[in-house]
N, C-alpha and C positions, 0 to 999 in steps of 0.2 A: 664354521667351515674354514680350514686353512686357506689363507690368501696366497695367490700366486701372481705376482705382478707381471709376469711374462705373458699372461693371457691376452693383454692388449698389445698389438703389434707395434714395434718401434722401427725407426729407420725406414728403409725402402718398403718393407711390408706395410708399415703404417701409412706411408704416402700413397701406396696403391689403394689401400682401404679407403682413405679419405677421398681420393679421386672417384672411385667407384660409387661411393655414397653420394657424392655431390652430383654426379651425372644421373643417378637412378631415382632420386627422391626430389621431386619438384612440386611446387605449389604456386598458386596464383597470388595469394595474399598471405602475408606473415606479420607477426607482431601486432595483431589486432588488439584494441583495448577491451578489457573485460566488459561484457554486456550486462547492464543492470537487471535484465530479465532473469539472469541466473543467480542473482544475489540471494544468499541464504539457502541455496540448494546444494546438496552433496552431488558432485559430478564424478562420473566414473567412465573410463574408456577400457574396453576389453581386449584391445590388440594394438600394439606398436612394436615394430621389428628393430628398434634402435640398437639393441645389443648385438645384432648380427654383424654390424659393419666394422667393428674393431676400432671405434672412435671413443673418446672420453665422453660418456653420455651426459655428464653434468657441465661440461665446458661449453661456453657459447660458440656457435659457429654460424657462418653466413648462409649455409644451405640446409637441406633436409627439413624435417617436420617437428622434431622434438629435441630440445636440449634443456639443461638445467634452468636457466633464466626464463625460457618460454614456458616450461612446465609449471614453474612457480607462479608465473603470471596468468596462467590459463584458468586457475580456480579449481582444477581437478583435485579430488580427494583420493582417488585411486587410479593408478595406471598399471595395466597388465603389460609386462614386457615379454614378448614372445620372439621366437626365432626358429627358422628351419635349419636343417643341417645339409640339405641337398636341394638344389634348384636347377633342374635340367633346362637347357636352352631349347625352346620350341624349334621344330624342324618340319619340313614338308615331306609327306609320304608320297608313295607312287601315285595315289589317286588325287594328288594336289591338296589334300587336307593338311592344315597346320595342326600338329599335335605336340603334346608334352608327355614324355614318358622317360623311364629310366635309361633309355638308350641315348638321350640327348646329352650333350656336353654339360658337365656340372659347372655352372657359373660361379658357384661358391668358392671354387679354387682361388679366384682372385682375392678373396677375403682371408684365405688361410694359406698364403704362399709358402710358409715354412713346412707344410705337409709334403712338399716335393722331396724333402730330405728325411722324411719319416717313414720307417718301414711299417708295413702292415697292409692288410687287405682293405679294399675300398669301404666295405661295410663297417669294418672296425674303425676307420677314420671318422665315420659319421658319429659313432658313439663318442669318440674323443672330442669332436666338435661340440657336442651337446654339453660335455663336462667343461669345456673351455668357456662356452657361453655362460654357464652357471657361475664360473669364477668371475666373469665380468659383472654379473649381477651383484655378487657379494662385494666386489671391489667398489661398485657404485654406492652401495649402502655404507661401506667404510668411509669413502670419500665424503659422503654427505654429513658425516659427523664433524667435519671441519666447520668452525664458527663462521667462516666466510662463504660456505656453500649456500646456494640459493634457497635450499630447503633441506629438511632432514627426511631421508627416505626410511620409511617404516616397513619392514618386510612383513608380508602376510603369509604366515606359515601355519597358523592354527585358526580355528573358527573365531576364537576370542579376539584375535588381532583385528578382525573386521569390525567388531563392536567398538573398538577404540578409534577407528578412523573418523576424522572429521571433528574430533574434540579439540578445543583450543589448546595450543602448545605454548608453554612459557617462552616468550621472547621471539619466536618465529614460527613459520608455517611448517606443517608436516604433510607429507604425501605418502599414502600407502602404495607399495609396489609389490607385484606378484610376478613370479617367473613361470613362463609357459613354453611348451615345445610343440613344433609343428612337424609331425611325422617321426615315428620310431622305426627308422629304415633298416636298422641292422638286425632285426629279428625276422627270421625266415618263417614262411607259412607252415612248415612242418615242425617248428620248434616245440619241444615238450613244455609242459606246464611249468616246471621248475625254472627253465631258461627264461620264459616270459616273465614270471614273477620276479626273478632276480634282476632283470633289466628294469622293470618298473620300480623295484625297491631301490636300486642304485640311483635312479633319477630323483626319487623322493628324497633320498639322503642328500643329494646335491642341491636341493631347494626347489625343485619343480613341484608346483601344486596344480597345474593344468596341463593336460597333454592331449594332442590330437593324433589319432592313429596314422593318418595319411597327410600328405601335403599335395603337391600339384601333379602327382602321378600315383598309380597303384603300387603297393609294396606288399611285403609278406603278411601284413595284417589285414589288408582289404583293398577295396576299390576307391579310386579318386573320381571326382565329378568331371575331370578333364579328359581322362583317357580310357574310361571303361564303358562309355555310353550309358552310364547309370545302373548297369545290371550286375556289377560285381560287388558282392557284399563282403561280409567278414570271413576270413579264413578260420581254420581251427585255432591257430595262434591268436588271431584277431578277437575271437570270442573270449578266449582266456584273458587277453589284454583288457577288454572291456570289463569283465568281471573282476579282475584284479584292481583296476582303477577305482571301481565303485566300492569294493571292499576296503581299500586303503584310504578312502575319502579324498581321492584325487579328482579334481574337476575334469569331466570328460568333455572335450571340445570336438564337435563334429564339423568344424569348418573344413572345406575342401573334400569332404566325404561324398561318395556317390549316394544317390537316393536309396539304393538297396542297402548300403551300409547304415545310413541314417535310420531306416525302418528297423533293421535288425538290432542295432545298438539301443534304440529307444525301447524296443520290446524287452530287451534284457533288463534295462533300467526300471521298467514298469513291473517286471515279474519277480523282483527280489522278495524274499520271504519276510524281510523286515520293513517292507514298504518301498514305494517308488522313490528313486533318487533322481533329482533333476540333472539334465545335461544341457549344454549350451552350444550355440554356433557363435563363435566369438566375433566374426566379421563376415558380412555377406551383403548381397543385394537381393532383390526380388525379381523373379522372372516376369511377374505381372507388369513390371516397369521396364525392365530390360532383359530380353530373352537370351541370356548367356548361360552356357552350361555350368558356370561357376555359381550362378544365382539359385536361390531356393524356389521350389515349386510350392503350390498350396499344400500338398501333402507333406512336404518337408517341414514347413513351418508348424503345421498342426501336430506332427509327430513329436517335435521337440517340446512344444507347449504342453502336450499331453503328459509329459514326465514332470511337469511343474517347472520346466526350464525356460530359457529365453534365447532370443537372437540379438546379436549386436549389429545394427545396420551401419554400413560403412560410408565413407566420405570420398571414395576414390573413383576415378574415371571409368574403369572397366566394370565396376559394379553398378554404377549409376547410368552409364550409357550416354552421357552428354557429349556433344561435339567439342573437340579440343578448344575451339575458339568461341564457344558459347559464353555470353556475358555472365558475370558472377551471380547476379540475381537469379538467372535461369538455372544455374547449378544448385543454388540453395533451394530453389523450388523443386528440383528433381529429388533432392534429399527428403524434403517434406513429403513429396508424393510417395516415396518409398515407405515412409512411416504410415501414411494414409492407407496404402495398399496392404501392408502387414496388418494394420488394425482391422481392415475390412475382412481379411482372411480369418482372423481370430474371432471376429464378432458374428460370424454366420450362425444363424439360429440353431441349426442341427448340431454343430460342433459345440456351441455354448451349452446346450442341453446335455450333451455327452460329458462335458467337463464338470458341470454341476452335479450330475449323477455320480461321478467318480470321487469328487472332492467335497461336495456339499456346498460349494460356493465357487464362483468364477468371475474373474475380471480380466478381459482381454488386454488391458493396459499393463498387466503385471508380467508380460512376457516380452517386452521390448526394451532395448537399450542401445548404447553407442558402441560401435566396433570399427574404429577409424581406418585401421591398416596403415597408420602413419609409418613412415620409413620402411614400407614394404615393397620398395622398388616400384612405386606407383606415383601417379600425379594426382594431387588432391586440390580442392578449391582453396584450401587454407591450411595453415599449420595448426599446432595444438592450441594456439591462442584463439582459434575460431570455434572451439567447442561451445562456449557460452553463446555464440551467435546462432548455432543450431538450436539451442534452447529458445532463443528469441524468435526464430523462424517458426518453431513448433507452437510457441505461445500465441503467435499471430494467426495461425491457421484456423479456418472455420469449417464447420460441417455444412451439409446441404441446407440447413435451416438458418445459417448465419450465427450459430452458437460456436463457442470455442471448441475446436476439435480436441485439444488437450487442455482441459481445465487445470487450474493450479495444482490440485491434489493429484491429478494424473501425471502432470508434467514432473512432479517431484519423483514419481516412480521411474519414469523413463530416463530422467537425467542421471540417476545413480542409485535410487532407492531399490530398484529391482536387482541391480548388480550386487548390492550388499546382501540382500535377502537370499538370492539364489546361490551365490557363491558360498555363503555361510551354510545353507542347507546342504549343499553338495559336499562340504568339508566336514559336516557334523555326523 
């Protein structure tokens, strides 16, 4: 893809982006040493918004959650870099409820200040933002070729690229990187099939291999879990979008989707003539642990797993529901509790029998992974160097009988094995 060095803001726009990033992305602990519990494991994280902010992603910085040196030190073999193109400011409605929808001020303007001098309709600007973020992704890959870079970024564009991740690299470490988009906001609900397919094809050509139809508000493709009370599913254009992504082997991400949209999209993925195709929820929490509208219900989790897909459990405050001043061990315990709750949902006897009947075998551990939401304008307990410490916390967790809740062979799946398998299956 041709490189456009102007996609990273310089001068005053760059300063604004750096200030916004520093204020928005906070963590309690950073630069943690790699934990031996994760030694020999392939680690994968399904969601970090680092490319949104217009900062040099490989350059060391004092704030935020991910940069080049910390990612290299984290032990991750795969990092999915995602970004939204529209982030409305929450506002208070007449009935005193705090809501997020398309009428809220777009906070992303602060990260794309040059758009003030760009002609075009608002929806068209969202498309341009997506393409600018894609250029940042390719710039990061190009910059990583420098011999002084902390690691070499290996783009995941084809299923075979996933097979090569984690193999020893001559001289220095390699980290797989994948590009994802949150919300295809410029496609309207009444859009014809050709327009939907053209939009998805353009994103694929730009390097996107994972796309979520919605973000924090409902759009032309369907309902979000924050502003639709869960009842708004896919529009006509949304159904075409889902079918196009599945046909083109683009990973379908249902993060931020309403329960109705999740059920409908999973139904489409299950009913394909050539067999079910897995979908994912890249970053989430569980309502069983913290009853937030953004978190997944029992039905949401099982609908995704039924496709052969997986959920990425997050590490940020709003998903976990911990108190801001809670001690660090308590926050780690809440993350472990979220994995425990998800495992319980997936292990229920009736659901396990249904899955065994559909696929011939079933392992509830095969549907769990990490979805940090690093650099997602959130507060986390740790930065990217803490991922190996989550592995250690899961390794120490016990079931009701005192046995390991995540035995070594299952921990291997959750730490990154599931992400490799499910992403490859979705792209094949």
